[in-house]
N, C-alpha and C positions, 0 to 999 in steps of 0.2 A: 595514540588516537584510537577512539572506539568506533565501531561500526554503527551506522545509522539503522535503527530498528523500525522506522516509520512504515516501511513496506511490510514488514512482518506483522506489525500491529494491524495495519489496514486489511491484510489478507485474513488475519484471525477474525477481525470484526465481520468481514463479509461472509466468511465460511460459517461463523456462528449464526449470522442472520439467515443464511441459506438453510441451515439446519432448523433454526427456530421457526421459519415460515411454514414448516410442515404442520405445526400446531397453530391453526388459524385463530385460536382464542388468546394466544400469547402476544404481547406487545414487546418489541425490542426497544429497551431504554438504555441510555448510556450507563446507568447504574448496573443493570443486569449484565451488559456486555463487559463492563469493567471488571466484574467479579470473575469472568472467564479469563480475561487477559491478565488479571491480577495487577491492575493499575488503577490510577485515580480516574473517576468519571470525566474529569476535565480533559484528560489526554484523549479519551474516546470521543468526547464532543468535538474537539479540534479536528480529529481525524474524520469524523462524520461530516463536518462542514466542508472539508476538502473534497470528500467523496460526493457530497451533494452538488458542489460547484461543478464537478465533472459529469453530473447526470447519472451517477451510479446508484445513489440512494435518494430516497425522499423522506422528509420529516413531516410529522403532523403535530399540531398544537391542540390544546384543549382536551376534550374527552377522548380517551383512547390515544393520547399523545404517545409518540414513539417514532421509530425508524423502520423503513421497509426498503427492500431492494427495488430499484427503479426498473430493472430488467430481470429476466430469468437468469439463474446462476450460470447456465450454459453460454449465455450471451455476454458475460462479463469476463474479459480476459485479464490475466495478470499484467499485460501491457497497459490496459485501461487503468488499472490500479496504480501501476508505476507512474504513469503520466499524471495521475491525480495527486500523488503524495511526494514524488521524487522529481518533480519537474526539471530540476537543474542537471540531471544526469548522475552517473556513478562517481565521477571524479571532478574535482575542482582544482584550479590553480591556486597557489598560495596567495594570501590576501594582499601582501605588499608587492608592489612591482619590483622585478629584479633590476639589477644594475645594468642599464642599457649600454654602458661603456665596456662591460665584460663580454667576451666572445660567446659565452654560454648564455648569460643573462639576456643578451640581445635577441637570441633566436629560440629560447626555450618555450616561450608561450605559444608561438605558432606551431612548433613541432609537437608539443603536447596536445594542443587543441585538435590537431589532425588525428592523433592516436586515440584520444578520448572520444572523439566523434565516431570513429569506427567501432570502438568497444561498445559505446552506448547503442549504436545501431544493431550490433550483434545481440546484445542483451534484450533489446526491445523485440527483435525477431523471435527469440526463444520464448519470451514471455507471452507473445501473441498466440502461441500454440497451446497454452494452458489456461483453462477456465476455472472460475471459482467452483463450479460443479466437479471438476477433476480433483481439485484439492479436497473438497468435501468427501469424495469417494475414498481418497487416500487416508484421510483422517478416520473415516469409519472403518477402514480395513485394519487400522492399528489395533493391537490388543493391549489392554492394560495388564501389567504384571500381576500375577496372583499374589494376594497378600492381604 
């Protein structure tokens, strides 16, 4: 199984938009953002729609169409982003119901639900302490290798 990268893409999009907003003449489009993420603009548009539904970004149509942050980068936490794109939590139970006649199958779902709820709460608490502005600062502190 592979890890879900939706959170990483959403944070990349928002950090790009936070940096891009420093240039007031530039419009954030899904095409321009997709070039940074190195993915298809359709992937970015889907992400932006989820972020818009959560009140994190705004979209404009017509002249100067594009996307903007709905709040200051300092006011957007990674918990906000997580809630927008990962609504179901970190872990999920397997799709098919287990065998209820089995002593493990009968109790596995409630047991794992409890564990997963605690883990999800801990992750959300950690993400609440980090803003898009924090990630932008970390990105800007990175140095490109000489070459």
